[in-house]
C-alpha positions in Angstrom: -124.8 -121.8 12.6 -124.5 -118.3 11.4 -127.4 -115.5 11.4 -127.3 -113.7 8.1 -130.0 -111.2 6.9 -130.6 -113.0 3.8 -133.7 -112.0 1.5 -135.8 -115.0 1.6 -136.9 -114.4 -2.2 -133.4 -113.2 -3.5 -132.6 -116.6 -1.2 -134.6 -118.5 -3.7 -133.9 -116.9 -6.6 -129.9 -117.8 -6.1 -131.0 -121.1 -5.2 -133.1 -121.7 -8.3 -130.0 -120.7 -10.5 -128.2 -122.9 -9.0 -130.0 -125.9 -9.5 -131.0 -124.8 -13.0 -127.4 -124.4 -13.9 -126.5 -128.0 -12.6 -129.0 -128.9 -15.3 -128.4 -127.0 -17.9 -124.9 -129.2 -17.1 -126.4 -132.1 -17.5 -128.6 -131.2 -20.5 -125.5 -130.7 -22.2 -123.7 -133.6 -21.3 -126.9 -135.4 -22.9 -127.1 -133.7 -26.3 -123.8 -132.8 -26.9 -121.7 -136.5 -25.9 -121.0 -138.9 -28.7 -121.7 -142.3 -26.7 -124.6 -144.3 -25.8 -123.3 -144.1 -22.2 -123.7 -140.4 -22.1 -126.1 -139.6 -24.5 -128.3 -142.6 -24.0 -128.0 -144.2 -20.4 -126.7 -140.9 -18.5 -123.9 -142.3 -16.9 -122.6 -138.8 -15.7 -123.0 -136.4 -13.1 -122.3 -132.8 -12.2 -121.9 -130.1 -8.8 -121.0 -127.3 -7.8 -118.4 -126.2 -5.3 -117.3 -122.9 -3.6 -113.9 -122.0 -3.5 -113.3 -123.8 -0.1 -114.1 -126.3 -1.8 -117.4 -127.4 -0.2 -120.3 -129.1 -2.6 -122.7 -126.4 -2.7 -125.3 -128.4 -5.2 -125.2 -132.0 -6.2 -127.3 -132.6 -9.2 -129.9 -135.9 -9.1 -127.7 -138.0 -10.9 -125.6 -141.0 -10.3 -125.4 -141.6 -6.2 -121.8 -143.9 -7.2 -120.3 -140.4 -8.8 -122.0 -137.8 -6.1 -120.2 -138.6 -2.8 -116.9 -139.6 -4.2 -116.9 -136.3 -5.8 -116.4 -134.1 -2.5 -113.3 -136.0 -1.3 -111.8 -136.0 -5.1 -112.7 -132.2 -5.2 -110.7 -131.6 -2.1 -108.0 -133.6 -3.3 -107.9 -132.4 -6.9 -107.7 -128.8 -4.9 -105.1 -129.3 -2.5 -102.8 -131.0 -5.2 -102.8 -127.8 -7.6 -103.3 -125.5 -4.5 -101.0 -122.3 -5.5 -101.2 -123.2 -9.2 -105.1 -122.8 -9.8 -105.6 -120.0 -12.3 -108.6 -118.7 -14.8 -108.6 -120.3 -17.4 -107.4 -123.6 -16.0 -109.3 -127.1 -16.5 -108.2 -130.3 -14.7 -108.7 -134.0 -15.4 -108.8 -136.9 -12.9 -109.8 -140.4 -12.2 -107.5 -142.0 -9.8 -108.8 -143.7 -6.8 -105.6 -143.2 -4.9 -107.2 -139.5 -5.2 -110.5 -139.8 -3.8 -111.6 -140.7 -7.5 -114.6 -143.6 -8.1 -113.3 -146.6 -10.3 -110.9 -145.3 -13.2 -113.2 -145.7 -15.9 -115.0 -142.6 -14.3 -113.2 -139.4 -15.3 -113.9 -135.9 -14.1 -113.1 -132.3 -14.9 -112.7 -129.8 -12.5 -113.4 -126.1 -13.9 -112.5 -122.9 -11.6 -114.8 -119.8 -11.4 -112.6 -117.0 -11.1 -114.9 -113.8 -10.6 -113.7 -110.1 -10.7 -109.8 -111.9 -10.3 -110.6 -114.2 -7.5 -111.6 -118.0 -6.9 -114.8 -118.2 -5.9 -116.6 -121.5 -7.5 -115.7 -125.2 -9.3 -118.1 -126.5 -11.9 -117.7 -129.9 -11.8 -118.6 -133.0 -14.1 -117.7 -136.8 -13.8 -118.7 -139.3 -16.6 -118.3 -143.1 -17.3 -116.5 -143.5 -20.7 -117.0 -146.3 -23.2 -113.2 -147.0 -22.5 -109.7 -146.4 -20.3 -107.6 -148.3 -22.0 -105.6 -151.5 -20.5 -106.4 -154.8 -21.7 -109.7 -155.6 -21.4 -112.3 -153.5 -23.8 -114.2 -151.2 -21.6 -112.5 -151.2 -18.6 -114.0 -154.1 -16.6 -110.9 -157.1 -16.6 -112.6 -159.5 -13.8 -108.9 -161.2 -14.2 -107.0 -158.4 -13.5 -105.2 -158.8 -10.4 -103.5 -155.2 -9.7 -105.2 -151.8 -11.0 -102.2 -151.6 -13.6 -104.1 -154.5 -15.9 -107.4 -152.4 -15.7 -106.7 -149.3 -17.1 -105.1 -145.7 -17.8 -104.5 -144.2 -14.1 -105.1 -140.1 -14.3 -103.8 -138.4 -11.8 -104.6 -134.6 -11.7 -103.2 -132.8 -14.4 -104.4 -130.0 -16.5 -105.3 -130.2 -19.8 -106.1 -126.2 -20.3 -103.7 -124.2 -18.5 -104.4 -120.7 -18.0 -107.3 -120.8 -20.9 -104.5 -122.8 -23.4 -105.6 -126.6 -24.3 -103.1 -128.8 -23.5 -103.4 -130.9 -26.6 -100.0 -132.5 -26.1 -102.1 -133.8 -22.8 -105.3 -135.1 -24.5 -103.3 -136.7 -27.4 -101.4 -138.9 -24.5 -104.6 -139.3 -23.1 -106.8 -140.5 -26.1 -104.5 -142.6 -27.9 -104.5 -144.9 -25.1 -108.4 -145.6 -25.6 -110.1 -147.2 -27.7 -112.6 -146.1 -29.7 -111.1 -142.9 -30.2 -113.9 -141.1 -31.9 -116.2 -141.3 -28.7 -113.8 -140.7 -25.8 -112.9 -137.7 -27.8 -116.5 -136.1 -28.4 -117.6 -137.5 -24.5 -114.3 -135.4 -23.2 -115.4 -132.1 -25.0 -119.1 -132.4 -24.1 -117.5 -133.1 -20.1 -115.3 -129.4 -20.9 -118.8 -128.2 -22.3 -120.7 -129.0 -19.5 -117.8 -127.4 -17.1 -118.1 -123.8 -19.5 -121.7 -123.6 -19.0 -122.0 -123.9 -15.7 -118.7 -121.1 -15.3 -121.0 -119.1 -17.5 -124.2 -119.5 -15.6 -122.6 -118.7 -11.9 -121.1 -115.4 -13.6 -123.7 -114.2 -14.4 -125.3 -115.0 -11.2 -122.4 -112.9 -9.5 -123.2 -109.9 -12.1 -126.9 -109.6 -11.0 -126.1 -109.9 -7.2 -122.6 -109.3 -6.6 -120.6 -111.9 -4.7 -121.3 -111.7 -1.1 -125.5 -112.0 -1.8 -124.1 -115.1 -3.5 -122.0 -116.7 -1.2 -124.6 -115.3 1.8 -127.7 -117.3 -0.2 -125.1 -120.5 -0.4 -124.1 -120.4 3.1 -127.8 -120.3 4.3 -128.6 -123.2 1.3 -125.2 -124.9 3.5 -126.8 -124.7 6.9 -130.1 -124.9 5.6 -129.5 -128.8 4.7 -127.2 -129.2 8.1 -130.4 -128.1 9.8 -132.9 -130.7 7.9 -130.2 -134.0 8.3 -129.5 -132.9 12.5 -133.3 -132.7 12.9 -133.4 -136.2 11.4 -130.8 -137.6 13.4 -131.5 -136.2 16.8 -135.3 -137.9 16.6 -133.7 -141.5 16.5 -132.4 -142.7 19.8 -129.1 -142.4 20.9 -127.2 -146.3 20.8 -125.2 -147.8 18.8 -126.3 -149.9 15.8 -125.1 -151.9 13.1 -125.8 -153.6 9.9 -124.5 -156.7 8.3 -124.8 -157.2 4.4 -123.3 -160.5 2.5 -121.3 -159.9 -0.6 -121.8 -162.9 -2.7 -118.7 -164.5 -4.1 -118.7 -164.5 -8.2 -117.1 -167.5 -8.8 -113.8 -166.7 -8.4 -113.4 -168.5 -5.1 -112.5 -166.0 -2.9 -116.1 -166.9 -1.1 -118.8 -164.6 0.2 -117.8 -161.8 2.4 -119.9 -159.7 5.1 -119.6 -155.8 5.3 -120.6 -154.3 7.8 -122.1 -150.7 9.2 -121.9 -149.6 13.0 -123.7 -146.4 13.5 -123.5 -144.2 16.8 -126.0 -141.7 17.3 -125.3 -139.2 19.6 -127.9 -136.1 19.7 -127.7 -134.7 16.7 -124.7 -136.2 15.0 -123.6 -139.6 14.0 -120.3 -141.7 13.2 -120.5 -144.3 10.4 -118.0 -147.2 11.2 -117.5 -150.1 8.3 -115.6 -153.0 9.2 -114.7 -155.1 6.0 -112.3 -157.9 4.9 -108.8 -157.1 3.4 -108.6 -156.5 -0.1 -108.1 -159.2 -2.5 -106.5 -159.3 -5.9 -110.2 -159.4 -8.0 -111.8 -156.2 -9.2 -114.2 -155.4 -6.2 -112.2 -153.8 -3.8 -112.9 -150.7 -3.2 -110.8 -146.9 -2.3 -112.0 -144.7 0.5 -114.0 -141.9 -1.7 -115.6 -144.5 -3.7 -116.8 -145.9 -0.4 -118.1 -142.7 0.6 -120.3 -142.6 -2.1 -121.5 -146.2 -0.8 -122.4 -144.6 2.8 -123.9 -141.7 2.1 -126.5 -143.6 -0.1 -127.1 -145.9 2.3 -127.9 -142.7 4.7 -129.6 -141.1 2.1 -132.0 -143.9 1.5 -132.7 -143.8 5.0 -133.4 -140.2 5.9 -135.3 -139.2 2.8 -134.7 -135.8 2.9 -135.8 -132.8 1.2 -133.6 -130.5 -1.2 -131.6 -128.7 -1.1 -128.7 -131.3 -1.3 -125.5 -130.3 -0.6 -122.0 -130.7 1.7 -124.1 -129.5 4.6 -126.1 -132.7 4.6 -122.7 -134.2 5.7 -121.3 -132.1 8.3 -122.7 -134.2 11.4 -122.0 -136.9 9.8 -118.2 -138.7 10.2 -117.4 -142.0 9.2 -115.0 -144.2 9.3 -113.8 -146.6 6.6 -111.8 -149.2 8.1 -107.9 -149.8 7.9 -106.3 -149.3 4.3 -105.7 -152.7 2.8 -109.6 -153.5 3.0 -112.2 -154.0 0.8 -113.9 -150.8 1.8 -110.5 -148.5 1.8 -108.0 -150.5 -0.6 -105.0 -149.5 -1.3 -102.7 -149.3 -4.1 -102.3 -151.8 -6.1 -105.8 -153.2 -5.7 -107.7 -154.0 -8.8 -111.2 -151.6 -8.5 -113.0 -151.5 -11.0 -116.2 -152.9 -10.1 -116.3 -151.3 -7.1 -119.0 -148.5 -7.9 -121.5 -151.6 -8.0 -119.5 -154.6 -6.0 -118.6 -153.5 -3.2 -120.7 -150.2 -3.1 -124.2 -152.1 -2.9 -123.7 -154.2 -0.2 -121.8 -151.6 1.6 -124.8 -149.3 0.9 -127.3 -152.3 2.5 -124.8 -152.6 5.4 -125.4 -148.7 6.3 -128.8 -148.6 5.5 -129.1 -151.8 7.8 -128.0 -149.9 10.4 -129.9 -146.8 10.0 -132.8 -149.4 10.1 -132.2 -151.3 13.4 -132.2 -147.4 14.7 -135.9 -147.0 13.4 -137.2 -150.1 12.0 -140.9 -147.8 10.7 -138.7 -146.6 8.1 -137.4 -149.5 6.5 -137.5 -150.8 3.2 -136.7 -153.2 0.9 -133.1 -153.8 -0.8 -133.1 -152.7 -4.3 -131.8 -155.3 -7.4 -127.7 -155.2 -7.4 -126.2 -154.7 -10.9 -125.5 -157.8 -12.8 -124.1 -156.6 -16.3 -121.9 -156.8 -19.4 -119.9 -154.9 -21.2 -119.6 -155.5 -25.3 -117.1 -154.8 -27.8 -116.0 -155.6 -31.5 -115.5 -154.5 -35.1 -117.6 -152.4 -36.9 -117.3 -152.9 -40.4 -119.7 -149.7 -41.2 -117.3 -147.4 -39.7 -113.9 -150.0 -40.0 -113.2 -149.1 -36.6 -113.5 -150.9 -33.2 -116.6 -150.0 -30.8 -116.7 -150.5 -27.5 -119.7 -149.8 -24.7 -121.0 -150.4 -21.2 -124.6 -151.9 -21.6 -126.3 -149.6 -19.1 -129.8 -151.3 -20.1 -128.1 -154.6 -19.1 -127.8 -153.9 -15.4 -131.4 -152.8 -14.9 -132.9 -154.3 -12.2 -135.7 -154.3 -9.9 -136.6 -151.7 -7.0 -137.0 -152.6 -2.8 -141.1 -152.3 -1.6 -141.6 -150.1 0.8 -144.2 -150.6 3.7 -146.4 -148.1 1.4 -146.2 -149.4 -2.1 -144.6 -152.5 -4.3 -141.3 -151.8 -5.8 -141.0 -149.8 -8.9 -140.2 -152.1 -12.0 -137.1 -151.3 -14.3 -135.5 -148.5 -11.9 -132.0 -149.7 -10.7 -129.6 -151.0 -10.2 -129.2 -149.4 -6.4 -126.0 -147.8 -6.9 -127.7 -145.5 -9.7 -131.0 -145.4 -7.9 -133.6 -144.3 -10.6 -131.0 -142.2 -12.5 -129.8 -144.5 -14.4 -131.4 -144.8 -17.9 -131.6 -147.3 -20.8 -132.0 -145.3 -23.7 -134.1 -146.5 -27.0 -133.4 -150.2 -28.2 -133.2 -148.7 -31.8 -130.4 -146.6 -31.1 -128.8 -148.8 -29.8 -128.7 -151.1 -32.9 -128.0 -147.8 -34.7 -125.2 -147.1 -33.1 -123.6 -150.7 -33.3 -123.6 -153.6 -35.2 -125.6 -156.0 -33.3 -129.4 -156.7 -33.0 -131.3 -156.8 -29.7 -133.9 -159.3 -29.7 -135.7 -158.7 -26.1 -135.7 -156.4 -23.9 -138.4 -157.0 -21.2 -139.5 -157.1 -17.7 -139.0 -160.7 -16.6 -142.0 -163.2 -14.6 -141.6 -163.8 -11.3 -138.1 -161.7 -10.5 -139.8 -159.1 -8.3 -139.2 -160.4 -4.8 -142.2 -161.8 -2.3 -144.4 -159.9 0.1 -147.3 -158.3 1.1 -145.9 -155.6 -1.3 -143.9 -157.1 -4.0 -140.4 -155.9 -5.0 -140.4 -154.6 -8.6 -139.0 -156.5 -11.8 -135.9 -156.6 -13.2 -134.9 -157.2 -17.0 -133.7 -159.4 -19.7 -131.6 -157.6 -22.2 -130.6 -160.2 -25.2 -127.9 -159.5 -27.9 -126.9 -160.7 -30.9 -123.6 -159.5 -33.0 -124.4 -158.8 -36.8 -121.9 -160.1 -38.9 -118.4 -160.2 -36.8 -117.2 -161.4 -33.4 -118.2 -159.9 -30.4 -116.1 -159.5 -27.1 -118.7 -159.6 -23.7 -117.7 -159.1 -20.0 -119.7 -159.1 -17.2 -119.8 -157.8 -14.2 -121.1 -157.4 -10.9 -123.1 -159.5 -8.7 -126.8 -160.9 -7.3 -126.5 -164.3 -9.1 -127.0 -166.3 -6.1 -128.5 -164.2 -3.4 -131.5 -162.0 -3.9 -132.0 -158.5 -3.3 -132.8 -158.3 0.6 -136.7 -158.3 1.7 -138.0 -156.2 5.1 -140.5 -156.6 8.0 -140.8 -160.4 6.9 -140.4 -161.1 3.4 -139.4 -164.2 1.9 -139.0 -165.3 -1.2 -139.6 -169.5 -1.9 -139.2 -169.5 -5.5 -135.0 -168.1 -5.7 -133.8 -169.1 -8.9 -136.0 -166.7 -11.1 -134.8 -163.3 -8.4 -131.4 -163.0 -8.8 -129.1 -162.2 -12.0 -127.4 -164.7 -14.6 -126.3 -164.8 -18.0 -127.5 -167.5 -20.4 -125.5 -167.4 -23.8 -126.9 -170.0 -26.6 -125.1 -171.7 -29.1 -126.5 -174.4 -31.3 -130.0 -174.6 -30.1 -128.2 -174.8 -26.5 -128.2 -172.6 -23.7 -125.4 -172.1 -21.1 -126.2 -170.5 -17.6 -123.1 -168.3 -16.5 -123.0 -167.0 -13.4 -119.4 -165.9 -12.8 -117.6 -163.1 -13.8 -116.0 -163.8 -17.2 -114.4 -162.1 -20.8 -116.9 -164.4 -23.7 -116.6 -164.0 -27.3 -120.0 -164.5 -29.1 -120.1 -165.2 -32.7 -123.1 -164.0 -35.3 -126.1 -166.3 -34.9 -125.1 -166.6 -31.4 -127.0 -164.8 -28.5 -126.4 -163.7 -25.3 -129.1 -163.0 -22.5 -128.2 -160.8 -19.8 -131.1 -161.0 -16.8 -131.0 -158.7 -13.8 -132.3 -159.3 -10.0 -135.5 -157.6 -9.0 -136.2 -155.8 -5.9 -136.8 -157.4 -2.3 -140.4 -157.7 -0.9 -141.7 -156.2 2.0 -143.9 -158.1 4.8 -145.4 -161.5 4.7 -146.2 -162.5 0.7 -148.9 -165.1 2.3 -150.8 -161.6 3.4 -150.6 -160.0 -0.3 -154.1 -159.4 -1.5 -155.2 -162.2 -3.2 -156.4 -159.6 -6.5 -153.4 -158.3 -6.6 -151.4 -161.7 -7.0 -154.0 -161.9 -10.1 -153.2 -158.8 -11.1 -149.3 -159.7 -11.2 -149.9 -163.2 -13.0 -152.6 -161.3 -15.8 -149.9 -159.1 -16.0 -146.7 -161.5 -16.3 -145.1 -160.3 -13.1 -146.3 -163.5 -11.7 -146.1 -167.0 -12.8 -148.8 -169.3 -12.1 -146.0 -171.5 -10.1 -144.9 -167.9 -7.9 -148.3 -167.4 -7.5 -148.6 -170.6 -5.4 -145.0 -171.1 -4.1 -144.6 -167.2 -3.1 -147.9 -166.3 -2.3 -150.0 -169.2 -1.7 -152.2 -168.2 -4.7 -154.1 -171.5 -6.1 -155.1 -170.6 -9.6 -156.4 -172.5 -11.4 -156.9 -172.0 -14.8 -154.2 -169.6 -17.1 -157.1 -167.9 -19.1 -159.8 -167.2 -16.7 -157.2 -166.8 -14.0 -159.9 -168.3 -11.5 -158.5 -169.2 -7.7 -159.4 -171.9 -6.0 -160.2 -170.3 -2.7 -160.6 -173.1 -0.2 -157.1 -174.2 -1.5 -155.5 -171.1 -0.9 -157.1 -170.4 2.4 -155.7 -174.1 2.7 -152.1 -173.3 2.0 -152.0 -169.7 3.3 -152.9 -171.3 6.8 -150.3 -174.3 6.3 -147.3 -171.8 6.0 -148.8 -169.1 8.8 
C-alpha cells in the first residue's frame, strides 16, 4: 500500500461527500420512481467507481446487486473501450456480461472532468417487467434464457449527451406496464446524474489529484481491514456445504460446497456446484460473486468503508463453465438472485465459520415469494409487479441475541422494505387481507430465530396471475451451535390458495390464476436459531407465547416448556424440568 500525504480532515470530508452522494442517489430513485418495486420496496442499488474502473463506494443497499456490479462495470467499460465520451449513458442487464439476472437493469454514466474520464456513477434496479412470456420475468417453466425476457447487452441510450429515443422505444415496446418501466428508467438516469453532479462539485473544491489520493487511501483502508481480519484466521483449508432443495420440478436436492483456503492475510474461495439444469435457478458468474461476497461479509462484519479494496486479498473460482454457480448461455436463470445465491452464501459463510467457530451465526430465511399481474380497470391498462412484501423472512440468531423479525430474506440482508400496505392497494386492484408475523416460524434455539411473515392477497374485480419463486419450503433455515427445531412445518415457506372454503398448500414454483373472491397467502420462513433450544430461558419462552411468536405446542415441542393455561401462561415447572431432562 502506497504512502500518501493525505490530510485526515480532507480525507474525512471527501469520504463524507462520497457517502452522501451515494445516499442522495438512492433517495433520488425512491422519490422519482414509478413502480412499487422501486418507491416502496427499494429494490435498487447505487455505487461509485473510479476510471479504472474500481468500486470506490458501494451503497448499503441490496447485496445481490453490489457484488455483481464489480464484474459488470468492468465488462461494460471494456466493451466500450475507446468509445466512451462525456454525455454517454450505457444500459445493460445481460448475465453474459457480468449482470445478475435480466430483470435487474443497470445504468452506467461516465463522469468527465476537464476532458478526462475520472468516475462512473452506477444504478441498478429491479424492473417490474422485462418482457418474455410470463409477467414480471420469473418463468418457472423456462428451459432456456430466451424464454425469460429481453436480454440487453451493453448499449448506449445516450450518445454524447443526445438521448437515443429509438433504442429506448425498442426496449420499452417489449415490456408490460410500459408507464412503470419508463418511469423507473428515468429514475435510474436521474440518480446517475445526481451522482455525477456531486462528484464534479467535489473536484471543483479539492481538485482531481487530492480527490483521487483520498479515494486511493479509502481503498487501501478497506483492504487493510480485510487483510487484518484474515490474518487472524489460522492458515488452512476449510469447507462448507449447504443444501439447495428441490422446488418441485423433479431435479432433486443439490449440494453447493465452498472451499476456503487461508494463507497469511489472503484467501481463496473455490465453489463446487453441480452441472446447470434447464430450470431457472442457474447462476451466471457475475451473480455468484454476490453470493460469495455476502457470505464473506456476513462472517467478516467489518466497519466501513465498503469498497472494492475489501476484495483485493480475495480470489475466487466459481468452478467450470456450465455449472449451477457458473452457468453459460442459454441457461435459464431468473430465480438466481435468491436461488441458488442464498445457498451459495450459506456455504461460504459455513466454510469461514469452520475456520473461526467463535463467529458462527444462524442462517436467515431464504426467499419464497410471488409476483402478480392482471388488468387494472381503473386505468384500462395491464399491471404487473414483483411483490417484495411477499419475501420478507426472519434473520438468524447469533450467540448474543435472537434473530430480528421480518428483515430477510438472506439475499437482501435487511436492505429490502415492504412498504405501506395501503400504497400497494392504491397502486394495484387488490386487497391485502393479512400482513403479519407468523407464529412458530422462527427457528428454535437458546436464542430464537426471527419470525417470517404472511402476505395474503385477493384480486378485486379481475383475475390475477400469480407466479411463485424461491425455496425454503421443505428445509428450514440452518441453525447454529446445536440449534434444532422439532416443529419444522411452521418454519418453512409455502403458498396457501383458498377457493370455495378449501385451502390448497403449494410448495412448487408455479403459475396460478386467482379469481376475485379467492385468496392467496404466501408464508415465509423464519431465521435459524442459535444454541440448544432446551437451554432457552423459560421466561423468554413465556414472553414469546404472550407475543404470539410461539404457540403452546411450539413451546413444548421446540423448547421443552409446558404451559398449562393460555390465558395465565402458567408454567408447569415439574413437567418442564422432566421434559428438558429427558431430551438432554
